[in-house]
N, C-alpha and C positions, 0 to 999 in steps of 0.2 A: 226278296228280306234280304241280300245279297247285294245286289243294283243301288240297292236304299243306302245304303251301309256302304258303297262305294269300293265294294266286292264282286268284282266279272267272274267266281272261276268258271273251268266249264265244268260240266257233270255228261257225264256214260255212264250210262247203264247204272248199278248200281258202284260207281265206284266217279267221290268227287275229284275232280284237279284246280289245282291252285297253282298255275305258274310265277311268283314273288320274281324282281328283278334281282340279280348277283349281289348288290349293293344297297341287299333289305337291310334295316336296322334290327334286336332287339323287340324295341321297344314294334315297331313299327307290322316287322311278324307277331307279338301279339295282340296288338288292338285289329290284325284281318285273320287270328286265328278267333278271336272273340266276337268280330264280325259273322265269323259263321258257323258258330256255336249260340251265338242270338236266332240263327232262318234257319237253323235244328226245330228252337225251340218249338216255335211261332209253326213249320215243318209239321211236331209234336201235334200242333192241337186237330191237325186236318187224317194223325191219321187213329184208326178205328179198330178193339180186340186185339 
């Protein structure tokens, strides 16, 4: 879901790393977080318990 949204995070065990460029705007940061939030909603659908 992240890749489909154009976001390429790095997952390591229980952490997700997102490294935006130094010149990211507030709008771009908000867009990236929205993509990550959407991807986590997709992941939630696959978790039971």
